[in-house]
N, C-alpha and C positions, 0 to 999 in steps of 0.2 A: 502495497499499498505505499511506504514508502517514497519509493521506485512511479507510480502515478500521481501523486499529488509534484511531484518535478517533473514530467512531462507536463500534464497540466503548465506549471510555473512557466516551461521555456516554448513551448505551444503557442500560447493564446498573446503574446504579443508578433510573437512573425506570423500568424494568422492575422496577424491585428494591419501588423506592416505589408503583406499583401489584399487585403482590401481594399484598402489607402489606394496601396501604386494602380488599383483594378479602377476604384472610383476617379482619381484624377487623371487619368487615361479613358473616360467614358468623355471627361469633362472640355477634357483638352482639344479627344475628335470633335465634337459637337463646335467647338467655337470656332476651330480649325471649317467645318465644313461650313455654317452659316457664312465663318466670309470665303469662302468661296476656291482656300484652299487648297492645295493635295492634301496625303494626309505621309504622314510621316511614315522614315521609312526606308528603306523597298521600294521604288516606282518600277513598272517595268521602260526600260528603254526605246525609246521611239524609230523607227529604222532610219533615216537623213532624210530618204528619195518616197517617194509613198506609191505603190507600186499600181496601178490601176488595172482592176480585169479586164482583162482582154477578150469583150464580145464574140466571135468570130458568126457568120450568119455565113449555111446554106440554102445557096441561091437551088430553087430543083426546078430543072425546064419539061416541060411536060410540051413530049411532040407528035399534032394532030396526027393519025396514020390515015 
């Protein structure tokens, strides 16, 4: 039982710290979204040249006999 008390004493502050980090992260992401800024962290790299889709049209000739 003594170990259980120490586990709780050590675990509760660390859990509180993680909850604090989650709450701060949510508030920060909402603020960045409202300002129209991209999210923090790794953003996907966009290629410098945008490749457009090339549509190929097949012309069908009907020969009347």
